[in-house]
N, C-alpha and C positions, 0 to 999 in steps of 0.2 A: 422474278423470285419463284423458286420451286414451290409446289403446293404444300401447304402446312396441314390442312385438315378440312373435312366436311363438317360444317356446323349447321345446327338448326336453332334459329332464334325466334322467340315468340313475340307477338305484339297484340294489342287491343286496337280495334278500329277507331282511332282518334287522330286528330290532326298532328299531335305531337309524336306520333310514331314515325314522322317524316325522316329522321336520320337513318333509320333502318331501311326504309323503302328506297331512299335515294342511294344509299351505299350499295344496295343490291342492283338497282336499275341502272345506275350510272357506271357500274363496273369497279367501284372503289374497293369492294371486298375482293373481287377477282384480282385486281392489281396488287393486293397485299398477299396473294397466294391462297385465298380462302374461297372455298366453294360453299356458299351459304344458301340454305332454304329458309324462307320466312313462313312462319306458321301463325295464321290468324286464329286467336283464341277467343273463347266465349266470355270469360270473366277473369277478374284479377286473382281470385282464389285458384283458378286453373293454372294461371301463369305461375303463381307461387309454388304450387304443388309439383308442376312439371319440371321447373328449374331445380327444386329440392331433390327430386328423385333421379334427375339426369335425363328425363325425356326431352328437355330443352337444354341446350348448352348455355344459354343466356337469354335475356329478354328485356324489352321495354317494361319498366316496372315502376310502381308507385314508390316514391322515395321513403315515406314512413314505413311501408311494408318491408322494405329491405332492412330498415333499422329494427323492426320488430322481430325479424327472423334471426335465429342464432347463427345461421350458416352463410349469410349473404355478404357480398362486397358490392360497393357502388363506386366504381372507378371513373364514372363519367355521368354528369348531369345532362339530361336530354333537352330541357327547355325551361324557359321562364314564362309565366303567365299562361293564359288560354282557358282557364275555368271561369265559371260564372254561376250565380244563383238565379234561378228562374222559377217563377210561380205561375200557376194557372191564371188564365184571363179572369176567371171568376174571383179568385182570391185577390188578384191585383185590384179589381174594382172594389172589393170589400175594404182593402187597405186604403184606397184613395178616399172612400167614404168616411173611414174612421179618422184619417189624419191627412188631409190633402196637402198640407204644407210639407210634411215629412216626405211624401211621395214626389213632390215637385222640387225637392232640394237637389243641389248639384251632386251630392253624394248621398245615396239612399241608405239609411240605416234601417234597422228592424223595428223602429219605434211605432210605425203604423201597424205592423203585424202584432205588436204587443197589445194594441187597442182591440184588434180583431179577436185575439185569443181571450182577452178579458170579457168581451161581449159574449162570445160563444160559451164561455164558462158559465156566465150568468144565465144563459138559455139552456144549460144542461146538454149542450152539443158535444159530440166526441172530439178528441183532440185532432188537430190537423196532422197530416202525414207528409213527411219530407223524406226524400231518398238521397243517399250518398252511394258512392261506388264501392267503398270498402271501409271497414272500421279504422284501419291504419292508412289514412290518405289525407292529402292536402285538402281534398274536398270536404271530408268530415270535419277537419279542424277549422277550415274556412267558414263553413256553415255554423258550427257550434260557436265560434268566436263572434260571428256577426249576430247571432241570436243572443248570446250572453251579454254583449255590449248594450243591448236594449233591455236587459233584465229578464229575458226569456230563458228558462232552464230547459235545455234540449232533451233532458232525460225525463222531465216531469210535465212540462207544459205543451210539448208536441210529441209526436211519435216518429222515430227515425227508423228507416228500413234500408237494407242494402239491395241495390239493383244494378246489374251490369250496364255500362254506358249506352250500348245500342238499344236497350229496352226502356230507357227513361221516357222517351217521347210517347211510346205506346202506352206506358202506364199512366202518364199524364192525361192522354186522350181518353182512357177508360175510366178515369176518376179514381184509380187506386191510390194515387198520390196527389198532393196539392202543390208540390214544388220539389225542386231538386237542385243539387250542386253537382256539376259534371263538366268535363272538358269539352273543348270544341271538337266537332262542329255541332254537338247535340243541342246546345242551347239555341243556336241559330235555327236549327231545324224546327224546334218547337215554336219559335217566333214566326218563322215563315209560314207555318201551317195554321197560324192564328190560334194556337192552343195556349200560349203563355206570353209572359212579359219578363224580360231580363232586367233584374234589379241592380245588381252590382257585379262587376267583373273582377277577376283576380288582380288585374293590373291596377285597379282602384283600391282593393283591399290591401295589397302588399305589392307596390310597384317593383318589378323585377323578382318577385317571389318565385321559388323553385316549385317543381311539381313532380316530374318523372326523372328516373335515372336508368342507366343501363346496368342491369343486375346479373351477377353470376355467383355461384357458390364459392366460398373460400377454397374448398377442396378442388374444384375445377380449375380455379386460378393457379393453384399450386402445381397442378399436373400439366397445365397448358399455358404456361407463361408466354411462349412465342405467339400462340394463337390469340391470346388476350391482347397483347400489344398490337398485333396486326389488326384485330377488330377495332380497337380504340382508334388507331390511326385512320382507318376507313370511316368510322363514324364521325370523327372530328372533321375530316374533309367533307363528308356529307352535310354536316351541320353548317359549315361555312358556306357551302353551295346553296343550301336551302334558305339562308338568310339574304342572299343576293336578290334584290327586287327584280333584276332582269331574268331570273330563273323561276319566278313565281308561276308564270303561266304553265311551264312544264311540270312544276311541282304539283300544282292544282290538278293537272290532268292525271298525274301518277296517283295521287291520293284518292281521287274520286273513282278510280277503278273499283269494280265490285270485289276483287280479291284483296283490296286494301281497306279504305274507309267505306266506299260505296254509297256516297250521297252526291247530290248535284254539285257541279263544279263551283258555282257562285257561292254556295254555302261554305264550302271549304275555303274559298278565297277570302272570305270576310275576316277571319281571325288572323290570317297572314298579313293583312294590310296594316294592322295597327297593334296587334296584340302579342302574338307568340314570337319569342326570340329563341333561336337554337344555338347561336355561336358568339355573337358580338358581346362585348363587355364581359368577356370571360364566363359566358353563360354555362359552358361545359365543365367548369371547375366545380367538383363536389366540395362544398364549403362546410367546414366544421361548424360554423355559426348557424348555418341552415339546419344541419343535423340536430344541433342542440335546441333550436326552436321547436322542431318537430317533437323531440323528446320531452320538452317542457309541456307540450300539449297532451302527450300521453300521460304525463304525471297529473296534469290538471284534471283530466277526465277519468282518472283511476285505472288506466290501462297498464301502468307499471308501478311497482311498489318502491318503498324507500330503500330496499336492499339493492336496487339496480344502480350501478355506477354509470351515470349518464355520459360522463366524459370518456370513459373507457369504451362504451358502446359506439359513440360518435367516431372515436379514433380507429376502432376495429373495422367498422363498416364503410365509412366515407374515406376514400383513398385518393386524395389529391396528388400524392406522389406518383401513382400510376398514370393519372391523367397527364401530369407534367412531363413525365418521361416520354409518353407517346407523342405529346404535342411538340416537344422540343425536337424530336426526331424528324418531324415534318418540315422543319426549317421555316420558310416564309408564310406558311398557312396561319400561324399565330405569331403576333408580335410578342417579344419577351415580356413586355409590360403586362400583356394580358395573361400569359401563362403563369406568371408569378403574382398576379393581382391578389390583394387581400379582399375579403368580402366587404362590400359597402356596409357602413355602420347600420345596424338594425334599430338603433334608438330612434323613435318617432317615425319609423318606416311604415308601420302598419297604419290603417286608416284612422284609428282612434288616437294615434300619437303616444300610446303607452310604451315607455322605454323597455328595451330588452337587453340585459347584460348576459352574454353567453357564459360568463363565469359564475352566474347565480341563477341557473335555469330553474331550480326548485323553488327559490324565493319568488321568482317571476310567476310560476304556476300557482303559487299560494296567494298571490296578490289580487286575484280576480274575485269579485263578489260572487259570481256564479262559477262554481267549480265542484269537483268531487273530493280533491285532496284537502286535508285539514291544515 
């Protein structure tokens, strides 16, 4: 294939940037006629801003961030699972003292944390501080949902701050934060350094739950349709390659390089063994139901108002048609059953079993006891 374009694609140093790293390193971009430079960025806000102004052609992107922006398209989901909630070793010990049964349960809820918060309130202590990676992120909604399920109001009972993923461990070490929700490998880094305890993984909170997408602006997609299709084909091939257990040693070596994630190989390997899915079970399909769940959480926490047409936003940003077109052109890389798979039902899929009806996202948002929406 003759060359189409030179592209610059951004990423944040996380394990789930793997499809971009693999597509570059294994030559999948080049085989599609693309000369791609990967740009390691400092924060999700930087990713958003650079894609918006055209300094990046596309990027590894938080799925809710794409939905919150007027200009973005998400033609490919990059992964399922990979995030977790981690608290400092000190806070974990306080939680175990407050409610040992809750901390020893197979699925850890925030019940023990509620006990710690109540005790600290009685002592006049300042609120605990938790970090998330961005206001519009699976991590923010995961942490808020987990807190709210135990009756903890994330806007009143604790303090939430935004911290870039690579700085989470440093801030936990310094005592600036008491816990965080972030993607792999940073939870494992905190545990390995003896700084924290991982309480609940995204795969327990929402098995198969989405997290990142490949994001581009709608204007860029309109101007560069051939390049977008080529990039999607390369990324789908890379995701399929990354899911193969026989390729994990090479994948770990790639991701652990300083220019990519830059942590010890064993830490990178941990999430790949049992957590993160890039391709199988139609993981790459950007599903309307997933978009509407994210939008329901934006409603729940007062990030969008009643004037926003949630269904229209989901349909404008999430583009399974573009994914399917690229996937079908690859032939045997994806089975037809996967390409056209419908989303697994979300009813009872989250850890508390609360049913979600995508056709009634606003009613779902209003059904929670802890919420901002009325």
